[in-house]
N, CA, C and O atoms as a GROMACS GRO file, in nm:
protein
  368
    1MET      N    1  -2.572  -8.738  18.509
    1MET     CA    2  -2.447  -8.794  18.555
    1MET      C    3  -2.335  -8.695  18.530
    1MET      O    4  -2.324  -8.639  18.421
    2MET      N    5  -2.254  -8.673  18.628
    2MET     CA    6  -2.144  -8.579  18.618
    2MET      C    7  -2.020  -8.649  18.560
    2MET      O    8  -1.983  -8.758  18.604
    3ARG      N    9  -1.958  -8.585  18.463
    3ARG     CA   10  -1.836  -8.640  18.403
    3ARG      C   11  -1.716  -8.616  18.492
    3ARG      O   12  -1.702  -8.508  18.550
    4THR      N   13  -1.629  -8.715  18.504
    4THR     CA   14  -1.506  -8.701  18.582
    4THR      C   15  -1.388  -8.667  18.492
    4THR      O   16  -1.285  -8.619  18.540
    5GLY      N   17  -1.402  -8.692  18.362
    5GLY     CA   18  -1.292  -8.671  18.269
    5GLY      C   19  -1.215  -8.799  18.240
    5GLY      O   20  -1.132  -8.803  18.148
    6PHE      N   21  -1.242  -8.905  18.318
    6PHE     CA   22  -1.171  -9.031  18.298
    6PHE      C   23  -1.259  -9.138  18.233
    6PHE      O   24  -1.223  -9.256  18.233
    7GLU      N   25  -1.373  -9.099  18.178
    7GLU     CA   26  -1.455  -9.196  18.107
    7GLU      C   27  -1.380  -9.244  17.983
    7GLU      O   28  -1.292  -9.176  17.931
    8THR      N   29  -1.418  -9.363  17.936
    8THR     CA   30  -1.353  -9.420  17.818
    8THR      C   31  -1.357  -9.322  17.702
    8THR      O   32  -1.463  -9.268  17.669
    9GLY      N   33  -1.243  -9.300  17.642
    9GLY     CA   34  -1.232  -9.209  17.528
    9GLY      C   35  -1.191  -9.069  17.567
    9GLY      O   36  -1.167  -8.985  17.480
   10TYR      N   37  -1.183  -9.042  17.696
   10TYR     CA   38  -1.142  -8.909  17.742
   10TYR      C   39  -1.000  -8.919  17.799
   10TYR      O   40  -0.913  -8.978  17.734
   11GLU      N   41  -0.975  -8.866  17.915
   11GLU     CA   42  -0.841  -8.870  17.973
   11GLU      C   43  -0.805  -9.012  18.016
   11GLU      O   44  -0.891  -9.086  18.063
   12LEU      N   45  -0.680  -9.047  18.002
   12LEU     CA   46  -0.632  -9.179  18.041
   12LEU      C   47  -0.600  -9.176  18.190
   12LEU      O   48  -0.513  -9.101  18.234
   13HIS      N   49  -0.670  -9.258  18.267
   13HIS     CA   50  -0.647  -9.266  18.410
   13HIS      C   51  -0.513  -9.336  18.434
   13HIS      O   52  -0.483  -9.434  18.365
   14PRO      N   53  -0.432  -9.290  18.530
   14PRO     CA   54  -0.303  -9.353  18.556
   14PRO      C   55  -0.315  -9.503  18.588
   14PRO      O   56  -0.226  -9.580  18.552
   15ILE      N   57  -0.420  -9.543  18.655
   15ILE     CA   58  -0.438  -9.685  18.686
   15ILE      C   59  -0.468  -9.764  18.559
   15ILE      O   60  -0.419  -9.875  18.542
   16GLN      N   61  -0.548  -9.707  18.470
   16GLN     CA   62  -0.578  -9.771  18.341
   16GLN      C   63  -0.450  -9.789  18.260
   16GLN      O   64  -0.429  -9.895  18.200
   17ARG      N   65  -0.365  -9.689  18.260
   17ARG     CA   66  -0.238  -9.696  18.188
   17ARG      C   67  -0.149  -9.804  18.246
   17ARG      O   68  -0.093  -9.885  18.172
   18GLN      N   69  -0.134  -9.807  18.378
   18GLN     CA   70  -0.048  -9.905  18.443
   18GLN      C   71  -0.101 -10.047  18.426
   18GLN      O   72  -0.024 -10.140  18.405
   19ALA      N   73  -0.232 -10.064  18.433
   19ALA     CA   74  -0.292 -10.197  18.414
   19ALA      C   75  -0.263 -10.247  18.273
   19ALA      O   76  -0.233 -10.365  18.255
   20ALA      N   77  -0.273 -10.160  18.175
   20ALA     CA   78  -0.245 -10.199  18.036
   20ALA      C   79  -0.097 -10.236  18.020
   20ALA      O   80  -0.065 -10.336  17.956
   21ILE      N   81  -0.009 -10.156  18.076
   21ILE     CA   82   0.134 -10.184  18.066
   21ILE      C   83   0.170 -10.314  18.137
   21ILE      O   84   0.258 -10.387  18.092
   22ALA      N   85   0.101 -10.342  18.247
   22ALA     CA   86   0.131 -10.462  18.328
   22ALA      C   87   0.081 -10.592  18.265
   22ALA      O   88   0.114 -10.700  18.313
   23THR      N   89   0.003 -10.583  18.159
   23THR     CA   90  -0.050 -10.703  18.093
   23THR      C   91  -0.012 -10.700  17.944
   23THR      O   92  -0.097 -10.682  17.858
   24PRO      N   93   0.117 -10.718  17.916
   24PRO     CA   94   0.165 -10.702  17.779
   24PRO      C   95   0.110 -10.804  17.679
   24PRO      O   96   0.109 -10.778  17.559
   25GLY      N   97   0.064 -10.919  17.727
   25GLY     CA   98   0.011 -11.020  17.636
   25GLY      C   99  -0.126 -10.988  17.580
   25GLY      O  100  -0.176 -11.062  17.495
   26ARG      N  101  -0.188 -10.880  17.624
   26ARG     CA  102  -0.323 -10.845  17.579
   26ARG      C  103  -0.325 -10.734  17.474
   26ARG      O  104  -0.432 -10.690  17.432
   27TRP      N  105  -0.208 -10.688  17.431
   27TRP     CA  106  -0.202 -10.586  17.326
   27TRP      C  107  -0.223 -10.653  17.190
   27TRP      O  108  -0.174 -10.763  17.166
   28ARG      N  109  -0.296 -10.585  17.102
   28ARG     CA  110  -0.317 -10.631  16.965
   28ARG      C  111  -0.249 -10.533  16.871
   28ARG      O  112  -0.277 -10.413  16.875
   29ASP      N  113  -0.161 -10.584  16.788
   29ASP     CA  114  -0.087 -10.500  16.695
   29ASP      C  115  -0.173 -10.457  16.577
   29ASP      O  116  -0.261 -10.531  16.532
   30GLY      N  117  -0.146 -10.338  16.529
   30GLY     CA  118  -0.221 -10.288  16.415
   30GLY      C  119  -0.147 -10.176  16.344
   30GLY      O  120  -0.034 -10.141  16.380
   31LEU      N  121  -0.212 -10.123  16.245
   31LEU     CA  122  -0.161 -10.009  16.168
   31LEU      C  123  -0.268  -9.901  16.167
   31LEU      O  124  -0.387  -9.931  16.160
   32LEU      N  125  -0.225  -9.777  16.175
   32LEU     CA  126  -0.319  -9.667  16.171
   32LEU      C  127  -0.365  -9.644  16.028
   32LEU      O  128  -0.284  -9.617  15.939
   33VAL      N  129  -0.494  -9.655  16.006
   33VAL     CA  130  -0.552  -9.628  15.874
   33VAL      C  131  -0.574  -9.478  15.858
   33VAL      O  132  -0.548  -9.422  15.752
   34GLY      N  133  -0.621  -9.414  15.965
   34GLY     CA  134  -0.643  -9.270  15.959
   34GLY      C  135  -0.706  -9.217  16.085
   34GLY      O  136  -0.762  -9.293  16.165
   35ALA      N  137  -0.697  -9.087  16.103
   35ALA     CA  138  -0.759  -9.018  16.217
   35ALA      C  139  -0.832  -8.896  16.163
   35ALA      O  140  -0.786  -8.832  16.069
   36ALA      N  141  -0.947  -8.866  16.222
   36ALA     CA  142  -1.027  -8.752  16.178
   36ALA      C  143  -1.039  -8.650  16.291
   36ALA      O  144  -1.021  -8.682  16.408
   37SER      N  145  -1.068  -8.528  16.255
   37SER     CA  146  -1.076  -8.420  16.353
   37SER      C  147  -1.192  -8.438  16.452
   37SER      O  148  -1.192  -8.375  16.558
   38ASP      N  149  -1.289  -8.522  16.419
   38ASP     CA  150  -1.401  -8.546  16.511
   38ASP      C  151  -1.368  -8.653  16.616
   38ASP      O  152  -1.455  -8.692  16.694
   39GLY      N  153  -1.243  -8.701  16.618
   39GLY     CA  154  -1.199  -8.799  16.718
   39GLY      C  155  -1.201  -8.943  16.669
   39GLY      O  156  -1.153  -9.032  16.739
   40ALA      N  157  -1.255  -8.967  16.551
   40ALA     CA  158  -1.257  -9.103  16.497
   40ALA      C  159  -1.115  -9.146  16.458
   40ALA      O  160  -1.041  -9.069  16.397
   41ILE      N  161  -1.080  -9.268  16.495
   41ILE     CA  162  -0.950  -9.325  16.464
   41ILE      C  163  -0.974  -9.462  16.405
   41ILE      O  164  -1.037  -9.547  16.469
   42GLU      N  165  -0.926  -9.486  16.286
   42GLU     CA  166  -0.942  -9.618  16.225
   42GLU      C  167  -0.809  -9.689  16.228
   42GLU      O  168  -0.706  -9.635  16.186
   43ILE      N  169  -0.812  -9.813  16.277
   43ILE     CA  170  -0.691  -9.895  16.278
   43ILE      C  171  -0.721 -10.026  16.207
   43ILE      O  172  -0.835 -10.071  16.201
   44TYR      N  173  -0.615 -10.086  16.155
   44TYR     CA  174  -0.625 -10.219  16.096
   44TYR      C  175  -0.565 -10.316  16.195
   44TYR      O  176  -0.445 -10.310  16.224
   45ASP      N  177  -0.646 -10.406  16.248
   45ASP     CA  178  -0.603 -10.507  16.346
   45ASP      C  179  -0.537 -10.620  16.270
   45ASP      O  180  -0.603 -10.692  16.195
   46LEU      N  181  -0.406 -10.636  16.288
   46LEU     CA  182  -0.331 -10.736  16.213
   46LEU      C  183  -0.373 -10.879  16.248
   46LEU      O  184  -0.375 -10.965  16.160
   47GLU      N  185  -0.406 -10.906  16.373
   47GLU     CA  186  -0.445 -11.041  16.414
   47GLU      C  187  -0.582 -11.080  16.359
   47GLU      O  188  -0.600 -11.192  16.310
   48ALA      N  189  -0.677 -10.989  16.367
   48ALA     CA  190  -0.812 -11.017  16.319
   48ALA      C  191  -0.827 -10.993  16.169
   48ALA      O  192  -0.926 -11.034  16.109
   49ALA      N  193  -0.729 -10.928  16.108
   49ALA     CA  194  -0.733 -10.892  15.966
   49ALA      C  195  -0.859 -10.814  15.931
   49ALA      O  196  -0.928 -10.844  15.834
   50THR      N  197  -0.888 -10.713  16.014
   50THR     CA  198  -1.005 -10.630  15.993
   50THR      C  199  -0.980 -10.489  16.046
   50THR      O  200  -0.893 -10.468  16.130
   51SER      N  201  -1.055 -10.395  15.996
   51SER     CA  202  -1.045 -10.257  16.044
   51SER      C  203  -1.138 -10.237  16.163
   51SER      O  204  -1.244 -10.299  16.173
   52ARG      N  205  -1.096 -10.148  16.254
   52ARG     CA  206  -1.177 -10.113  16.371
   52ARG      C  207  -1.178  -9.961  16.382
   52ARG      O  208  -1.079  -9.894  16.353
   53VAL      N  209  -1.291  -9.909  16.426
   53VAL     CA  210  -1.302  -9.765  16.447
   53VAL      C  211  -1.306  -9.739  16.597
   53VAL      O  212  -1.385  -9.799  16.670
   54LEU      N  213  -1.220  -9.649  16.641
   54LEU     CA  214  -1.211  -9.608  16.781
   54LEU      C  215  -1.251  -9.462  16.790
   54LEU      O  216  -1.268  -9.395  16.688
   55TRP      N  217  -1.266  -9.413  16.912
   55TRP     CA  218  -1.298  -9.271  16.930
   55TRP      C  219  -1.221  -9.217  17.049
   55TRP      O  220  -1.212  -9.282  17.153
   56HIS      N  221  -1.166  -9.098  17.032
   56HIS     CA  222  -1.101  -9.024  17.141
   56HIS      C  223  -1.157  -8.882  17.136
   56HIS      O  224  -1.182  -8.828  17.028
   57HIS      N  225  -1.178  -8.822  17.251
   57HIS     CA  226  -1.246  -8.692  17.255
   57HIS      C  227  -1.171  -8.579  17.184
   57HIS      O  228  -1.233  -8.482  17.140
   58ALA      N  229  -1.041  -8.592  17.174
   58ALA     CA  230  -0.962  -8.484  17.113
   58ALA      C  231  -0.926  -8.517  16.968
   58ALA      O  232  -0.926  -8.633  16.927
   59ASP      N  233  -0.896  -8.415  16.895
   59ASP     CA  234  -0.848  -8.429  16.757
   59ASP      C  235  -0.702  -8.474  16.764
   59ASP      O  236  -0.615  -8.398  16.807
   60LEU      N  237  -0.674  -8.597  16.722
   60LEU     CA  238  -0.539  -8.651  16.725
   60LEU      C  239  -0.472  -8.652  16.588
   60LEU      O  240  -0.369  -8.717  16.569
   61THR      N  241  -0.532  -8.581  16.493
   61THR     CA  242  -0.476  -8.585  16.356
   61THR      C  243  -0.332  -8.536  16.351
   61THR      O  244  -0.255  -8.583  16.267
   62GLY      N  245  -0.293  -8.445  16.437
   62GLY     CA  246  -0.156  -8.396  16.438
   62GLY      C  247  -0.061  -8.484  16.518
   62GLY      O  248   0.061  -8.464  16.513
   63MET      N  249  -0.116  -8.580  16.592
   63MET     CA  250  -0.035  -8.667  16.677
   63MET      C  251  -0.011  -8.804  16.615
   63MET      O  252   0.085  -8.872  16.651
   64LEU      N  253  -0.097  -8.844  16.522
   64LEU     CA  254  -0.091  -8.978  16.464
   64LEU      C  255  -0.060  -8.970  16.315
   64LEU      O  256  -0.110  -8.882  16.245
   65GLU      N  257   0.022  -9.062  16.268
   65GLU     CA  258   0.060  -9.067  16.127
   65GLU      C  259  -0.004  -9.189  16.061
   65GLU      O  260   0.009  -9.301  16.110
   66THR      N  261  -0.072  -9.167  15.951
   66THR     CA  262  -0.130  -9.277  15.875
   66THR      C  263  -0.021  -9.378  15.840
   66THR      O  264   0.086  -9.342  15.791
   67GLY      N  265  -0.049  -9.506  15.864
   67GLY     CA  266   0.045  -9.613  15.833
   67GLY      C  267   0.136  -9.651  15.948
   67GLY      O  268   0.206  -9.752  15.940
   68GLU      N  269   0.137  -9.572  16.056
   68GLU     CA  270   0.227  -9.603  16.167
   68GLU      C  271   0.175  -9.723  16.246
   68GLU      O  272   0.054  -9.746  16.253
   69PRO      N  273   0.266  -9.800  16.306
   69PRO     CA  274   0.223  -9.912  16.389
   69PRO      C  275   0.159  -9.861  16.517
   69PRO      O  276   0.204  -9.763  16.577
   70VAL      N  277   0.054  -9.929  16.558
   70VAL     CA  278  -0.018  -9.897  16.681
   70VAL      C  279  -0.047 -10.028  16.754
   70VAL      O  280  -0.029 -10.136  16.698
   71ALA      N  281  -0.091 -10.017  16.877
   71ALA     CA  282  -0.135 -10.135  16.952
   71ALA      C  283  -0.257 -10.095  17.033
   71ALA      O  284  -0.263  -9.986  17.090
   72LEU      N  285  -0.354 -10.184  17.038
   72LEU     CA  286  -0.476 -10.162  17.113
   72LEU      C  287  -0.484 -10.268  17.222
   72LEU      O  288  -0.474 -10.387  17.194
   73HIS      N  289  -0.502 -10.224  17.346
   73HIS     CA  290  -0.512 -10.319  17.456
   73HIS      C  291  -0.653 -10.378  17.457
   73HIS      O  292  -0.752 -10.305  17.457
   74ALA      N  293  -0.661 -10.511  17.457
   74ALA     CA  294  -0.789 -10.581  17.445
   74ALA      C  295  -0.879 -10.565  17.567
   74ALA      O  296  -1.000 -10.580  17.555
   75ASP      N  297  -0.823 -10.536  17.684
   75ASP     CA  298  -0.903 -10.528  17.805
   75ASP      C  299  -0.929 -10.386  17.854
   75ASP      O  300  -1.036 -10.358  17.909
   76TYR      N  301  -0.834 -10.296  17.834
   76TYR     CA  302  -0.841 -10.165  17.899
   76TYR      C  303  -0.867 -10.047  17.806
   76TYR      O  304  -0.859  -9.932  17.849
   77ASP      N  305  -0.896 -10.073  17.679
   77ASP     CA  306  -0.929  -9.966  17.584
   77ASP      C  307  -0.823  -9.856  17.581
   77ASP      O  308  -0.854  -9.737  17.592
   78VAL      N  309  -0.700  -9.898  17.567
   78VAL     CA  310  -0.587  -9.806  17.557
   78VAL      C  311  -0.523  -9.826  17.420
   78VAL      O  312  -0.496  -9.938  17.378
   79LEU      N  313  -0.498  -9.715  17.352
   79LEU     CA  314  -0.429  -9.716  17.224
   79LEU      C  315  -0.288  -9.665  17.247
   79LEU      O  316  -0.268  -9.558  17.303
   80ALA      N  317  -0.189  -9.742  17.203
   80ALA     CA  318  -0.050  -9.700  17.208
   80ALA      C  319  -0.009  -9.662  17.066
   80ALA      O  320  -0.022  -9.742  16.973
   81ALA      N  321   0.040  -9.540  17.051
   81ALA     CA  322   0.081  -9.492  16.919
   81ALA      C  323   0.186  -9.384  16.935
   81ALA      O  324   0.169  -9.292  17.015
   82GLY      N  325   0.293  -9.396  16.860
   82GLY     CA  326   0.394  -9.292  16.860
   82GLY      C  327   0.454  -9.263  16.997
   82GLY      O  328   0.490  -9.148  17.024
   83GLY      N  329   0.465  -9.362  17.083
   83GLY     CA  330   0.522  -9.342  17.215
   83GLY      C  331   0.426  -9.283  17.317
   83GLY      O  332   0.466  -9.253  17.429
   84SER      N  333   0.300  -9.266  17.280
   84SER     CA  334   0.198  -9.212  17.371
   84SER      C  335   0.085  -9.313  17.390
   84SER      O  336   0.067  -9.404  17.310
   85TYR      N  337   0.012  -9.295  17.497
   85TYR     CA  338  -0.103  -9.380  17.528
   85TYR      C  339  -0.228  -9.293  17.534
   85TYR      O  340  -0.226  -9.182  17.587
   86TYR      N  341  -0.338  -9.346  17.477
   86TYR     CA  342  -0.465  -9.274  17.474
   86TYR      C  343  -0.578  -9.364  17.518
   86TYR      O  344  -0.582  -9.482  17.481
   87SER      N  345  -0.670  -9.311  17.596
   87SER     CA  346  -0.793  -9.382  17.627
   87SER      C  347  -0.883  -9.370  17.504
   87SER      O  348  -0.902  -9.260  17.451
   88VAL      N  349  -0.938  -9.482  17.460
   88VAL     CA  350  -1.026  -9.478  17.342
   88VAL      C  351  -1.154  -9.556  17.370
   88VAL      O  352  -1.156  -9.651  17.449
   89CYS      N  353  -1.258  -9.514  17.305
   89CYS     CA  354  -1.384  -9.588  17.309
   89CYS      C  355  -1.380  -9.685  17.191
   89CYS      O  356  -1.361  -9.644  17.076
   90VAL      N  357  -1.398  -9.812  17.220
   90VAL     CA  358  -1.388  -9.917  17.118
   90VAL      C  359  -1.527  -9.969  17.086
   90VAL      O  360  -1.600 -10.010  17.177
   91SER      N  361  -1.564  -9.968  16.961
   91SER     CA  362  -1.691 -10.031  16.919
   91SER      C  363  -1.673 -10.182  16.930
   91SER      O  364  -1.581 -10.238  16.870
   92ARG      N  365  -1.759 -10.246  17.003
   92ARG     CA  366  -1.748 -10.391  17.024
   92ARG      C  367  -1.836 -10.467  16.928
   92ARG      O  368  -1.839 -10.590  16.930
   0.00000   0.00000   0.00000
């Protein structure tokens, strides 16, 4: 299978971004626990009161601050953090 670059966890497709923005009631608030150079991102989901591990293909350690507020879209696998949006692979 040939990669397009828009698979979950890679580049954020403009339609994916717009769909997430257009459905504001589906965002889940959280706090960033940490990010690792291998793409692992741990967040604390405030509603579920549990930690979740996400994955993004790039090293976001320089873009994300531990303890900062984040939001994860429940339907479109988009992470909002620090004014930016990222496609993430979510362990279900």
